[in-house]
C-alpha positions as CSV (number, residue, x, y, z in Angstrom):
1,M,23.7,-29.7,-34.8
2,S,26.9,-30.3,-32.6
3,E,26.4,-32.3,-29.3
4,E,28.8,-32.5,-26.8
5,I,28.9,-34.6,-23.2
6,L,30.7,-32.8,-20.3
7,I,31.7,-35.3,-17.4
8,N,32.6,-33.4,-14.1
9,V,33.7,-35.9,-11.3
10,T,34.5,-35.4,-7.7
11,P,34.4,-38.0,-4.9
12,Q,31.3,-36.8,-3.9
13,E,29.0,-36.7,-7.2
14,T,29.2,-37.1,-10.8
15,R,27.5,-34.3,-13.2
16,I,26.9,-35.0,-16.8
17,A,25.8,-32.1,-19.0
18,V,24.6,-32.8,-22.5
19,V,25.4,-29.8,-24.5
20,E,23.7,-29.2,-28.1
21,S,25.1,-26.3,-30.3
22,G,26.6,-24.7,-27.2
23,V,23.3,-24.8,-25.2
24,L,22.8,-26.9,-22.3
25,H,19.8,-29.3,-22.8
26,E,20.1,-31.9,-20.0
27,I,22.0,-32.4,-16.6
28,W,22.2,-35.4,-14.7
29,I,23.6,-35.9,-11.1
30,E,24.4,-39.0,-8.9
31,R,25.9,-38.6,-5.6
32,S,27.9,-41.3,-4.1
33,R,25.7,-41.3,-1.0
34,K,22.7,-41.4,-2.8
35,R,23.2,-43.4,-5.9
36,G,19.9,-44.0,-8.0
37,L,18.4,-47.8,-7.8
38,V,16.7,-47.8,-11.3
39,G,18.1,-51.0,-13.0
40,N,19.3,-53.0,-9.5
41,V,18.0,-56.4,-9.0
42,Y,17.2,-57.5,-5.8
43,K,16.3,-60.8,-4.0
44,G,13.2,-59.7,-1.9
45,R,10.5,-61.0,0.3
46,V,7.2,-59.9,0.5
47,S,6.3,-58.1,3.7
48,R,2.4,-57.1,3.0
49,V,0.0,-57.8,0.4
50,M,-2.7,-55.0,0.1
51,P,-5.5,-56.5,-2.2
52,G,-7.5,-53.4,-2.2
53,M,-4.7,-51.6,-4.3
54,D,-3.8,-54.8,-6.0
55,A,-0.2,-54.7,-5.0
56,A,2.2,-55.7,-2.6
57,F,5.2,-54.2,-0.6
58,V,8.5,-56.0,-0.8
59,D,11.5,-55.6,1.5
60,I,14.5,-55.4,-0.6
61,G,16.6,-54.3,2.3
62,L,15.7,-50.5,1.9
63,E,14.7,-48.1,4.7
64,K,11.3,-48.1,2.9
65,A,9.5,-51.0,1.5
66,A,9.3,-51.1,-2.0
67,F,6.1,-51.1,-4.1
68,L,4.9,-53.9,-6.4
69,H,2.0,-53.7,-8.3
70,A,0.0,-56.7,-10.0
71,S,0.7,-55.6,-13.3
72,D,4.4,-55.6,-12.9
73,V,4.1,-59.5,-11.9
74,A,4.8,-61.8,-14.5
75,M,1.5,-63.0,-16.2
76,V,0.0,-66.6,-15.9
77,V,0.2,-68.7,-19.0
78,E,-2.3,-71.5,-19.5
79,E,-3.3,-73.6,-22.5
80,T,-6.8,-72.9,-24.1
81,P,-9.0,-76.0,-25.0
82,E,-8.3,-75.2,-28.6
83,G,-4.5,-75.7,-27.8
84,A,-3.4,-72.3,-28.0
85,M,-1.4,-70.7,-25.2
86,A,-3.2,-67.7,-23.5
87,T,-2.2,-65.2,-20.8
88,H,-4.4,-63.5,-18.1
89,R,-3.5,-61.5,-15.0
90,E,-4.6,-62.8,-11.6
91,S,-5.1,-60.9,-8.7
92,I,-2.3,-59.8,-6.2
93,G,-3.6,-62.2,-3.6
94,R,-3.2,-65.4,-6.1
95,L,0.2,-64.0,-7.3
96,L,1.8,-63.6,-4.2
97,H,1.8,-64.2,-0.3
98,E,3.5,-62.8,2.7
99,G,7.3,-64.0,3.2
100,Q,7.4,-65.3,-0.3
101,Q,11.0,-64.5,-1.8
102,L,11.2,-63.4,-5.6
103,L,13.5,-61.6,-7.9
104,V,12.7,-58.1,-8.4
105,Q,14.2,-54.9,-10.1
106,V,13.5,-51.3,-9.4
107,V,11.8,-49.7,-12.3
108,K,11.5,-46.2,-10.7
109,D,13.6,-44.5,-7.6
110,Q,12.1,-43.5,-4.5
111,L,10.2,-40.2,-5.2
112,G,9.5,-38.1,-2.3
113,S,7.5,-39.9,0.4
114,K,6.9,-42.7,-2.1
115,G,9.2,-46.0,-2.1
116,A,10.7,-47.5,-4.8
117,R,8.7,-49.4,-7.7
118,L,9.5,-53.1,-8.6
119,S,8.8,-55.4,-11.5
120,T,9.3,-59.0,-11.6
121,H,10.1,-58.7,-15.1
122,V,14.0,-58.3,-15.1
123,T,15.6,-56.6,-18.0
124,I,19.4,-56.7,-18.4
125,P,20.6,-54.0,-20.9
126,S,23.8,-53.7,-22.9
127,R,24.5,-51.3,-25.8
128,Y,22.6,-52.8,-28.8
129,L,20.2,-55.3,-26.7
130,V,18.1,-55.5,-23.8
131,L,17.8,-59.2,-22.2
132,L,14.4,-60.3,-21.0
133,P,14.8,-63.4,-19.2
134,S,11.1,-64.0,-18.6
135,G,10.4,-63.6,-22.2
136,A,10.6,-65.3,-25.5
137,N,9.8,-62.8,-28.3
138,I,12.1,-60.5,-30.2
139,G,11.2,-56.7,-30.0
140,I,12.5,-53.8,-32.2
141,S,12.7,-50.4,-30.8
142,S,10.0,-48.2,-32.3
143,K,12.7,-45.5,-33.2
144,I,14.2,-47.6,-36.0
145,E,11.4,-47.0,-38.6
146,D,12.9,-48.6,-41.8
147,E,11.1,-51.6,-42.4
148,T,13.9,-53.6,-44.0
149,E,16.4,-52.6,-41.3
150,R,13.9,-53.9,-38.7
151,A,13.2,-57.2,-40.5
152,R,17.5,-57.6,-41.1
153,L,17.7,-57.0,-37.5
154,E,14.9,-59.3,-36.1
155,G,16.3,-62.1,-38.8
156,I,20.1,-61.8,-37.2
157,V,18.7,-61.8,-33.5
158,E,16.7,-64.8,-34.2
159,Q,19.3,-66.7,-35.6
160,L,21.7,-65.9,-33.0
161,M,19.0,-67.2,-30.4
162,V,18.8,-70.4,-32.2
163,A,22.6,-70.7,-32.5
164,S,23.1,-69.8,-29.0
165,G,21.4,-73.0,-27.5
166,H,20.9,-71.4,-24.1
167,Q,17.4,-71.5,-22.3
168,P,14.4,-69.4,-24.0
169,C,14.6,-65.8,-23.4
170,G,13.3,-62.6,-25.2
171,Y,15.5,-59.9,-26.3
172,I,14.9,-56.1,-27.3
173,V,16.8,-54.5,-30.2
174,R,17.8,-51.1,-29.0
175,T,18.0,-47.9,-31.2
176,A,21.9,-48.0,-31.2
177,A,21.7,-51.3,-33.0
178,E,20.5,-49.6,-36.4
179,G,23.0,-50.6,-39.2
180,A,25.0,-53.0,-36.7
181,D,26.5,-56.1,-38.0
182,E,25.8,-59.5,-36.9
183,Q,29.5,-59.9,-35.1
184,V,28.5,-56.9,-33.1
185,L,24.9,-58.2,-32.2
186,A,26.3,-61.6,-31.1
187,R,29.1,-60.1,-28.9
188,D,26.4,-58.4,-27.2
189,M,24.1,-61.5,-26.7
190,R,27.1,-63.5,-25.3
191,F,27.7,-60.7,-22.8
192,L,24.0,-60.7,-21.6
193,Q,24.1,-64.4,-21.4
194,K,27.0,-64.7,-19.2
195,L,25.5,-61.5,-17.0
196,W,22.5,-63.2,-16.5
197,A,23.9,-66.8,-15.6
198,T,26.0,-64.8,-13.0
199,I,23.0,-63.0,-11.4
200,S,20.8,-66.4,-11.7
201,K,23.7,-68.3,-9.5
202,R,24.0,-65.4,-7.2
203,A,20.4,-65.2,-6.5
204,E,20.2,-68.9,-5.5
205,H,22.4,-68.5,-2.7
206,A,21.7,-65.0,-1.5
207,P,19.7,-64.0,1.4
208,A,16.1,-62.2,1.2
209,G,16.6,-58.5,1.1
210,S,20.1,-58.1,-0.5
211,A,21.4,-56.7,-3.7
212,I,22.1,-59.1,-6.6
213,H,23.3,-56.9,-9.4
214,A,23.8,-52.9,-9.7
215,D,23.6,-51.0,-12.5
216,L,26.6,-49.3,-13.8
217,P,27.6,-45.8,-12.5
218,L,26.2,-42.8,-14.1
219,A,29.3,-41.8,-16.5
220,L,29.2,-45.4,-18.0
221,R,25.4,-45.8,-18.1
222,T,25.2,-42.8,-20.0
223,L,27.7,-43.8,-22.6
224,R,25.7,-47.2,-22.9
225,D,22.4,-45.7,-23.1
226,V,22.4,-42.1,-24.6
227,V,25.6,-41.7,-26.3
228,G,25.1,-42.3,-30.4
229,Y,26.8,-41.2,-33.6
230,D,25.6,-37.9,-33.4
231,V,27.9,-37.3,-30.3
232,D,30.7,-35.3,-31.4
233,R,32.9,-35.5,-28.3
234,V,32.7,-36.7,-24.6
235,R,35.2,-34.5,-22.1
236,I,36.0,-35.7,-18.9
237,D,38.0,-34.1,-16.1
238,S,38.6,-36.8,-14.0
239,R,41.8,-38.9,-15.0
240,D,40.5,-42.1,-13.4
241,T,37.0,-41.9,-15.0
242,F,38.5,-41.1,-18.3
243,E,40.4,-44.5,-18.2
244,K,37.5,-46.5,-17.2
245,V,35.3,-45.0,-19.8
246,N,37.8,-45.9,-22.5
247,E,38.0,-49.3,-21.3
248,F,34.2,-49.7,-21.3
249,I,33.8,-48.1,-24.9
250,E,36.4,-50.3,-26.4
251,T,34.3,-53.1,-25.3
252,L,30.6,-51.9,-25.8
253,V,30.6,-48.5,-27.4
254,P,33.3,-49.1,-30.2
255,E,32.1,-46.3,-32.3
256,M,33.0,-43.8,-29.6
257,V,36.5,-44.7,-29.5
258,G,38.5,-41.5,-30.3
259,K,35.9,-39.2,-29.5
260,V,36.5,-39.4,-25.6
261,E,39.1,-36.8,-24.0
262,Y,40.6,-35.8,-20.8
263,Y,40.1,-32.3,-19.8
264,A,43.0,-31.1,-17.7
265,G,42.2,-27.2,-17.8
266,E,42.4,-25.0,-14.9
267,R,39.2,-23.6,-15.5
268,P,36.4,-25.9,-14.5
269,I,34.7,-28.0,-17.3
270,F,31.2,-26.8,-16.6
271,D,32.3,-23.1,-16.8
272,L,33.3,-23.7,-20.3
273,Y,29.6,-23.4,-21.4
274,S,28.2,-21.4,-18.2
275,I,26.7,-24.8,-16.8
276,E,26.5,-23.7,-13.3
277,D,24.5,-20.6,-14.4
278,E,22.1,-22.9,-16.4
279,I,21.8,-24.9,-13.6
280,Q,20.6,-22.0,-11.0
281,K,18.3,-21.0,-13.9
282,A,16.8,-24.3,-13.7
283,L,15.8,-23.8,-10.3
284,Q,13.8,-21.0,-10.8
285,R,9.9,-20.6,-11.6
286,K,10.2,-18.0,-14.3
287,V,12.2,-19.0,-17.7
288,Q,12.5,-16.0,-19.9
289,L,11.9,-16.3,-23.6
290,K,14.1,-14.3,-26.1
291,S,11.0,-12.3,-27.6
292,G,10.1,-11.1,-23.9
293,G,7.8,-13.5,-23.3
294,Y,8.0,-15.9,-20.1
295,L,7.1,-19.3,-18.9
296,I,6.2,-20.0,-15.1
297,I,6.6,-23.8,-13.8
298,D,5.5,-25.0,-10.8
299,Q,6.4,-28.4,-9.8
300,T,4.0,-30.1,-7.2
301,E,3.9,-33.5,-6.2
302,A,0.4,-34.5,-8.4
303,M,1.7,-32.6,-11.4
304,T,3.7,-29.8,-13.0
305,T,2.1,-26.8,-14.5
306,I,3.8,-24.6,-17.1
307,D,2.0,-21.0,-17.9
308,V,3.0,-19.2,-20.9
309,N,2.9,-15.7,-21.0
310,T,3.7,-12.6,-23.6
311,G,5.2,-10.4,-20.9
312,G,7.0,-7.6,-22.8
313,F,6.6,-8.9,-26.2
314,V,4.3,-6.5,-28.3
315,G,4.7,-8.0,-31.6
316,H,4.6,-6.2,-35.1
317,R,1.3,-6.9,-36.6
318,N,-1.8,-7.8,-34.4
319,L,-2.4,-9.6,-31.2
320,E,-3.1,-12.9,-32.9
321,E,0.4,-12.7,-34.5
322,T,1.9,-12.1,-31.2
323,I,0.1,-15.1,-29.4
324,F,0.9,-17.0,-32.0
325,K,4.8,-16.6,-32.1
326,T,5.3,-16.4,-28.3
327,N,3.2,-19.8,-28.1
328,L,5.8,-21.1,-30.8
329,E,8.8,-19.8,-29.1
330,A,7.5,-21.4,-25.9
331,T,7.3,-24.9,-27.4
332,Q,11.1,-25.1,-27.9
333,A,11.6,-23.7,-24.5
334,I,9.3,-26.0,-22.9
335,A,10.9,-28.9,-24.4
336,R,14.3,-27.9,-23.3
337,Q,12.9,-27.1,-19.6
338,L,11.4,-30.7,-19.4
339,R,14.7,-32.3,-20.2
340,L,16.7,-29.9,-18.4
341,R,14.7,-30.1,-15.1
342,N,13.9,-33.8,-15.6
343,L,10.2,-33.3,-15.1
344,G,7.9,-36.3,-15.3
345,G,4.4,-37.6,-14.5
346,I,1.5,-35.3,-15.7
347,I,2.3,-32.0,-17.0
348,I,-0.2,-29.4,-18.0
349,I,0.5,-26.5,-20.2
350,D,-1.4,-23.7,-20.7
351,F,-0.7,-21.7,-23.7
352,I,-2.0,-18.2,-24.5
353,D,-5.3,-18.5,-26.0
354,M,-5.2,-18.7,-29.7
355,M,-8.6,-17.8,-31.6
356,Q,-7.2,-19.8,-34.9
357,E,-7.7,-23.6,-35.0
358,D,-4.6,-23.6,-37.5
359,H,-2.6,-21.9,-34.8
360,R,-3.4,-24.4,-32.4
361,R,-2.8,-27.4,-34.4
362,Q,0.6,-25.8,-35.4
363,V,1.8,-25.2,-32.0
364,L,0.7,-28.7,-30.9
365,R,2.7,-30.1,-33.8
366,V,5.8,-28.1,-33.1
367,L,5.6,-29.1,-29.5
368,E,5.6,-33.0,-30.5
369,K,8.5,-32.1,-32.9
370,A,10.6,-30.6,-30.2
371,L,10.2,-33.5,-27.9
372,E,11.6,-36.0,-30.5
373,K,15.0,-35.9,-29.4
374,D,13.9,-36.4,-25.6
375,H,15.3,-39.6,-24.3
376,A,12.0,-40.0,-21.9
377,K,9.1,-41.0,-23.5
378,S,6.4,-38.5,-23.7
379,Y,2.6,-38.5,-24.6
380,V,0.9,-35.4,-25.8
381,S,-2.9,-34.8,-25.8
382,E,-4.7,-32.5,-28.0
383,V,-5.5,-29.1,-27.0
384,S,-8.6,-29.0,-24.8
385,P,-11.7,-26.7,-25.1
386,M,-10.1,-24.7,-22.2
387,G,-6.9,-24.2,-24.1
388,L,-4.8,-26.3,-21.9
389,I,-2.6,-29.3,-23.2
390,A,-2.0,-32.2,-21.1
391,M,0.9,-34.2,-21.6
392,T,3.0,-37.2,-19.4
393,R,6.5,-37.7,-19.5
394,K,8.1,-40.8,-18.0
395,R,9.6,-40.3,-14.5
396,T,12.0,-43.0,-13.2
397,R,14.3,-40.8,-11.1
398,E,14.1,-37.6,-9.1
399,S,14.0,-34.2,-10.8
400,L,16.8,-31.6,-10.8
401,E,14.8,-29.6,-8.2
402,H,14.4,-32.6,-5.5
403,I,17.8,-33.4,-6.1
404,L,19.4,-30.1,-5.4
405,C,16.8,-28.6,-3.2
406,E,14.6,-29.2,-0.1
407,P,11.2,-27.7,1.1
408,C,11.8,-24.1,2.5
409,S,12.4,-24.4,6.6
410,A,10.8,-20.9,6.8
411,C,7.6,-21.5,4.9
412,G,7.2,-25.5,4.9
413,G,7.5,-25.6,1.2
414,R,4.5,-23.5,0.5
415,G,6.6,-20.8,-1.5
416,R,4.9,-18.0,0.5
417,L,5.7,-16.3,3.5
418,K,3.0,-14.7,5.9
419,T,3.4,-10.9,5.8
420,A,4.6,-8.9,8.9
421,E,1.2,-7.6,9.3
422,T,-0.4,-10.8,9.4
423,V,2.1,-12.1,11.8
424,C,1.4,-9.0,14.2
425,Y,-2.2,-9.7,14.1
426,E,-1.3,-13.4,15.2
427,L,0.9,-12.0,17.9
428,F,-1.9,-10.1,19.3
429,R,-4.3,-12.9,19.7
430,E,-1.4,-14.8,21.4
431,I,-0.8,-11.9,23.8
432,L,-4.3,-12.0,24.6
433,R,-4.5,-15.8,25.4
434,D,-1.1,-15.7,27.5
435,A,-2.3,-12.7,29.5
436,R,-5.4,-14.6,30.5
437,Q,-4.0,-17.8,31.1
438,F,-0.6,-16.7,33.2
439,E,0.0,-14.3,36.1
440,A,2.6,-12.2,34.9
441,K,4.1,-8.6,35.7
442,E,4.7,-8.1,32.1
443,L,5.0,-10.0,28.7
444,V,7.8,-10.4,26.2
445,V,7.5,-10.6,22.6
446,L,10.7,-12.2,20.8
447,A,10.0,-11.7,16.9
448,A,12.0,-11.0,13.6
449,Q,13.0,-7.6,12.7
450,E,10.4,-6.7,10.2
451,V,7.9,-7.8,12.8
452,V,9.1,-5.6,15.7
453,D,9.6,-2.7,13.2
454,L,6.2,-2.7,12.1
455,L,4.9,-2.9,15.9
456,L,7.1,0.0,16.6
457,D,5.8,2.1,13.6
458,E,2.5,1.4,12.0
459,E,0.9,-0.8,14.7
460,S,2.5,1.1,17.7
461,T,-1.2,2.5,18.4
462,S,-2.7,-1.2,18.2
463,L,0.1,-2.2,20.5
464,A,-0.5,0.7,23.1
465,E,-4.2,-0.1,23.3
466,L,-3.8,-3.7,23.9
467,E,-0.9,-2.7,26.8
468,E,-4.1,-0.9,28.0
469,F,-6.6,-3.5,28.0
470,I,-4.7,-6.2,29.5
471,G,-3.2,-4.0,32.2
472,K,0.5,-5.2,31.6
473,P,3.7,-4.0,30.0
474,I,4.6,-5.4,26.5
475,K,8.3,-5.5,25.6
476,L,9.7,-5.9,22.1
477,Q,13.0,-8.1,21.5
478,V,14.6,-8.9,18.3
479,E,15.5,-12.4,17.5
480,Q,18.2,-12.5,14.5
481,L,17.6,-16.0,13.8
482,Y,13.8,-15.9,13.7
483,T,12.1,-15.9,10.2
484,Q,9.3,-13.5,9.6
485,E,6.7,-16.1,11.0
486,Q,8.3,-16.9,13.8
487,F,7.9,-15.6,17.4
488,D,7.3,-16.3,21.0
489,V,5.5,-14.7,23.9
490,V,7.2,-15.2,27.2
491,P,5.3,-14.2,30.4
492,R,7.4,-12.7,33.4
């Protein structure tokens, strides 16, 4: 499977598309006025301790106070009577107090009405290693499965930690380090130690509520965290970004040297693979499957629901086989849509009911397999007695819909408008109220074209009866800027 990364840069935003075998699978967008905060380190001040929530709100200089749960505060370490070291968690009231200053890192961006989520467990990533300043252990990425390789990497990092002579800290060996030699890991470790020394020194003198360290911009962050040996090429349409990327990869991602190219074509880079069309499709509820079936995806604040339907797919053998094939096809589409739309949190999938246990098991396994290429961690439960699959996907940044869209001003985010008939009846009730309340010679109704048309056609008899009942003439006036739900009754 060929994989390309397309980077589109303008002064206002950077967009990155991951294309696998000619098909868009992921899209990341970072706007210069709204850069993500995940990975940034701040010197914060505790503004409020909430014992009932076992959490605190911390001022880090943003418009909204950030959220820090007790589970994200460093654990207390004590020596047991037997001489061993034990760790336990304290309540938020014993860990923090109002006005306290502390170094924190953003682990989840502001999502909707919620402030950013923080942790005192600062992590500083590079290409192959992650520095854990408050840790002391060595962790190996679970995606490195070969036990011999895991032991080799752990041995190298352990030796480098002893040789460095720096203060105790921990490291996580990233997936990209598989097969890396000692020299590469040593270079990464030196880089991280210097960076942490700089951050620590800056934090000592910085006032509370100030930023100490910002993570890399999107283009460089993608190359550090996502790009691996399976990427065939990276194409960038900005000369300035291309030069910065080349400098970056020579130091931290040497395996990508020669794979990055500057795109100078007249045709927009995203048009090469119809990326713009795919982004528009990713904002729609309905996702068409090749067989004729389709998905309906609804995103709410609490969870995302995905409904699978056979649609126009009638199959060739029997109903159970048709349902099974539709569900199998849907698993691939669902895995792609989760990545493409960057859906996170709780996700409920309503597959078409399958009678055979073997079919349910196969669909579940195929879904798990399809999710393996996803960079975000996910957990998939078994099929429930009601035929639903519940899963979670780690969410650190806003979904594509939340970045590109806002609630509809006409319906307030409901996704539905009242019918013209409903608005007519609401209007009749308002006319009755105003006729009783105000001394007026006539009432003027301002409404949308659809509502006025209905009042002059199907509801004309009702309007005439209402005029007779209140004893006052009712005049209609079309307001072109009104939505179907908007209207005003003006006494004159």
